C-alpha positions in Angstrom: 43.0 -77.2 36.4 43.8 -78.2 32.9 41.3 -78.3 30.1 40.1 -81.7 28.8 41.4 -82.3 25.5 44.6 -81.1 23.3 45.4 -77.7 22.3 44.9 -77.3 18.5 48.2 -75.6 17.8 51.6 -75.8 15.9 52.7 -78.5 14.9 49.1 -80.0 14.1 48.6 -83.7 14.1 48.2 -84.7 10.2 44.9 -86.2 10.9 43.9 -88.8 8.0 40.8 -88.3 5.9 37.4 -90.1 6.7 37.3 -88.8 10.2 35.4 -86.6 12.2 37.5 -84.3 15.0 35.3 -83.1 17.8 36.4 -79.7 19.4 35.6 -77.2 21.8 36.0 -73.5 21.3 37.3 -72.7 25.0 36.4 -68.9 25.9 32.7 -69.3 24.9 32.4 -73.0 25.5 31.1 -73.8 22.0 31.3 -77.4 21.0 32.1 -78.4 17.4 32.9 -80.9 15.0 34.9 -81.2 11.6 34.6 -83.7 9.0 36.6 -84.6 6.1 35.5 -87.5 3.5 38.0 -88.8 1.3 37.8 -92.4 0.1 34.6 -92.9 2.2 32.8 -90.3 0.0 34.3 -91.2 -3.3 33.4 -94.9 -3.0 29.9 -94.2 -2.3 29.4 -91.5 -4.5 31.1 -93.5 -7.7 29.1 -96.6 -7.1 26.1 -95.6 -8.9 27.3 -93.2 -11.8 24.8 -90.5 -10.6 24.3 -87.4 -12.7 26.9 -85.0 -10.9 24.6 -82.9 -9.1 23.0 -85.8 -7.5 26.5 -86.9 -6.2 27.0 -83.6 -5.0 23.5 -83.6 -2.9 24.1 -87.0 -1.5 27.9 -86.0 -0.6 26.2 -82.9 1.5 23.9 -85.7 3.2 26.9 -87.8 3.9 28.9 -84.9 5.6 25.8 -83.9 7.5 25.1 -87.5 8.7 28.8 -87.7 9.9 28.7 -84.5 11.8 25.5 -85.1 13.4 25.9 -89.2 14.1 29.0 -88.8 16.0 27.0 -86.8 18.5 25.6 -90.3 19.5 26.8 -91.9 22.9 27.7 -95.5 22.4 25.9 -97.8 20.1 23.2 -96.3 17.9 22.1 -95.0 14.4 21.5 -91.9 12.8 19.3 -91.7 9.7 19.1 -88.8 7.4 16.5 -89.2 4.9 14.3 -86.8 2.5 11.3 -87.4 0.3 10.1 -84.8 -2.2 8.8 -84.1 -5.4 12.1 -83.2 -7.1 14.3 -84.5 -9.5 15.8 -86.2 -6.3 12.8 -88.2 -5.0 14.4 -90.0 -2.2 17.6 -90.0 -0.5 18.9 -91.6 2.7 22.2 -91.7 4.6 22.6 -94.3 7.6 25.3 -93.5 10.3 26.3 -96.2 12.5 28.1 -96.1 15.5 31.2 -95.9 15.8 31.5 -94.5 12.4 30.2 -96.5 9.6 28.3 -94.8 6.8 26.0 -95.7 3.5 23.8 -94.0 1.6 21.9 -94.0 -1.9 19.8 -91.2 -3.9 16.8 -92.1 -6.1 16.6 -89.7 -9.0 15.4 -88.9 -12.4 17.9 -88.2 -14.6 15.6 -86.6 -17.1 14.6 -83.9 -14.9 18.3 -82.8 -14.3 20.3 -80.4 -16.1 23.2 -78.1 -15.5 20.9 -75.5 -14.5 19.1 -77.3 -11.9 19.8 -75.8 -8.6 20.8 -77.4 -5.4 17.2 -76.3 -3.8 15.5 -77.5 -7.1 17.1 -80.8 -6.8 15.1 -81.5 -3.8 12.1 -79.6 -4.6 9.1 -79.9 -1.9 9.0 -82.4 0.6 10.6 -83.0 4.2 14.0 -83.8 5.7 13.8 -86.5 8.6 16.6 -86.9 11.1 16.3 -90.1 13.0 18.0 -91.2 16.1 17.9 -94.9 17.0 19.8 -95.7 20.2 19.5 -99.4 20.0 17.7 -102.0 22.2 14.4 -101.1 23.7 15.1 -97.3 24.1 12.7 -94.9 22.2 13.6 -93.9 18.4 13.6 -90.3 18.1 12.8 -88.3 14.6 12.8 -84.9 13.8 11.2 -83.6 10.7 11.5 -80.3 8.9 9.9 -79.0 5.6 12.0 -78.8 2.3 10.5 -76.0 0.0 13.4 -75.6 -2.5 15.9 -75.3 0.2 19.3 -77.1 0.6 20.1 -80.0 3.1 22.3 -77.7 5.2 19.8 -75.0 5.0 17.1 -77.3 6.3 19.4 -78.7 9.2 19.9 -75.1 10.2 16.1 -74.5 10.2 15.6 -77.7 12.4 18.0 -76.8 15.0 16.6 -73.1 15.5 12.8 -73.9 15.4 12.9 -77.8 17.1 16.1 -77.9 19.1 16.4 -74.3 19.6 20.0 -74.6 19.9 22.3 -71.9 18.3 23.9 -73.8 15.1 26.3 -73.2 12.5 26.9 -75.6 9.8 28.6 -75.7 6.6 29.6 -78.4 4.0 31.4 -78.4 0.9 31.8 -81.3 -2.0 33.5 -81.5 -4.9 35.4 -83.4 -7.4 39.3 -83.3 -6.4 42.0 -84.1 -8.6 45.3 -85.8 -6.4 46.5 -89.2 -5.3 43.9 -91.6 -4.1 44.2 -94.3 -1.7 46.4 -96.5 -4.0 48.8 -93.6 -4.5 47.4 -93.4 -8.3 46.4 -89.8 -9.4 43.1 -89.1 -10.5 39.6 -87.6 -9.9 37.8 -88.2 -6.8 35.0 -86.8 -4.7 35.5 -85.3 -1.5 33.3 -83.8 1.0 34.2 -81.9 4.2 31.9 -80.0 7.0 32.0 -77.8 9.9 29.4 -77.6 12.8 29.3 -75.4 15.9 26.8 -75.4 18.7 26.0 -73.7 21.9 23.8 -74.5 24.4 23.5 -71.5 26.7 23.7 -72.6 30.7 20.8 -70.2 31.2 17.9 -70.4 29.0 16.4 -67.0 27.6 13.8 -65.3 29.7 14.4 -67.5 32.8 17.2 -65.1 34.2 16.4 -64.8 38.0 18.6 -61.4 38.8 20.5 -58.8 37.2 23.8 -60.9 37.1 22.2 -63.8 35.5 20.7 -61.3 32.7 24.1 -59.9 32.2 25.5 -63.2 31.9 22.9 -64.3 29.0 23.8 -61.2 27.1 27.7 -61.9 27.5 26.8 -65.5 26.3 25.0 -64.2 23.2 27.9 -62.3 22.3 30.4 -65.0 22.7 28.3 -67.4 20.3 27.9 -64.5 17.6 31.5 -64.0 17.7 32.2 -67.7 17.5 29.7 -68.1 14.8 31.1 -65.2 12.8 34.6 -66.9 12.9 33.4 -70.2 11.8 31.3 -68.5 8.7 34.8 -67.0 7.6 35.7 -70.6 6.3 36.2 -71.4 2.8 35.1 -74.2 0.9 38.5 -75.2 -0.3 39.6 -75.3 3.3 37.2 -77.9 4.3 38.2 -80.1 1.1 42.0 -79.5 1.2 43.7 -82.8 1.7 47.0 -80.9 2.3 45.8 -78.6 5.3 45.5 -80.9 8.7 42.0 -80.2 10.3 43.8 -79.2 13.4 45.6 -76.6 11.9 42.3 -75.3 10.4 40.5 -75.1 13.7 43.8 -73.0 14.8 43.3 -70.6 12.0 39.6 -70.2 12.6 39.4 -70.0 16.5 43.0 -69.7 17.9 41.9 -66.3 19.3 39.3 -67.8 21.5 41.5 -70.9 22.5 40.5 -74.3 20.8 41.0 -78.0 22.0 40.5 -80.9 20.1 39.3 -84.4 21.3 40.4 -87.9 19.6 39.1 -88.1 16.0 36.5 -90.5 15.0 37.2 -92.7 11.9 34.8 -93.4 9.3 34.3 -96.0 7.2 31.9 -97.4 4.4 29.6 -100.3 5.2 26.6 -102.6 4.0 24.4 -105.0 5.4 23.7 -106.9 2.4 25.1 -110.5 1.4 23.8 -113.3 -0.6 22.6 -115.2 2.4 20.5 -112.0 3.4 19.0 -111.4 0.1 18.0 -115.2 -0.4 16.1 -115.0 3.2 14.4 -111.7 1.8 13.2 -113.8 -1.5 11.8 -116.6 0.7 9.5 -114.0 2.0 7.5 -114.1 -1.3 4.9 -116.5 -2.4 5.3 -118.3 -5.7 3.1 -115.7 -7.9 5.3 -113.0 -6.7 8.4 -114.9 -7.5 7.4 -115.6 -10.8 6.8 -112.0 -11.5 10.5 -111.4 -10.4 12.0 -113.8 -12.7 13.9 -112.9 -16.0 13.3 -114.4 -19.5 15.8 -117.4 -18.2 13.9 -118.0 -15.1 16.7 -116.5 -13.0 16.0 -113.7 -10.2 18.2 -111.0 -10.2 18.4 -108.5 -7.3 20.6 -105.3 -6.9 21.5 -103.6 -3.4 20.7 -99.8 -3.5 23.1 -99.2 -1.0 26.4 -100.9 -2.5 25.2 -101.5 -5.9 26.3 -105.2 -5.5 24.2 -107.4 -7.8 23.1 -111.0 -6.8 21.7 -113.6 -9.4 19.8 -116.8 -8.1 19.5 -119.6 -10.8 16.0 -120.7 -11.7 15.9 -123.8 -9.6 16.9 -121.8 -6.4 13.5 -120.9 -5.4 10.7 -123.1 -6.1 
């Protein structure tokens, strides 16, 4: 019986940027996802003119949210959010099925310099990951403490302590010089990430026979072997636009066998519009609107996600 999916071998399909490629490492039965963000990352990160360390951290969050959000079945939302006492006091990325991303960060530039470490940028607080399946279905939220750790390290801790799922995650973010979507060359942000997870069929401590115990041991060894192979990946491989994701997976796991599923395209979105903002303002009382008005009586509102500014003339709200 043939395995589902398609073997990742030569010649690779030239998978485009801004997509997640699900895959399975055949021999150990490990599932994984590989993400590449080009124009999506650059669009979101350049809208706000963040200090470079803030852009890198938000880029890391975009890659993580892409890897985790694409596990959703059907319609749904995945929200990655931090609140801390660090220079980046608040950060949020929304992933909405089937593959739409938006995000922003609130940071204090005066507390950031070139010596600020990635962990110090976030400081102490928490990382929350929320799954909203839509409709009347329950929302699920997992929370893990942030104490000078990076987002990737916190995600590792969450899967180890809360989900108890063996997980390996690596993400990379950098500015890259090359041709953009328009064909013109210049500097642009890129992000990439790799996630592999293994859920043993027999939970530790529940084996009912010596054969089951031996099977658990073999599975543990298979996971460790796969994790070590995944850990050989380099940042430049995650970001290289000339290295097809299928070829990268083949490099990592060809000895174990690797099969890929159809890619999941990613795009940038925002829910704001002039009509939505007007409806929002109509909910305020007259006194509150007075406080919002500028010197000429107009009201200006800027969307935190996409940085679009909306201006309403003095007579639009009585």
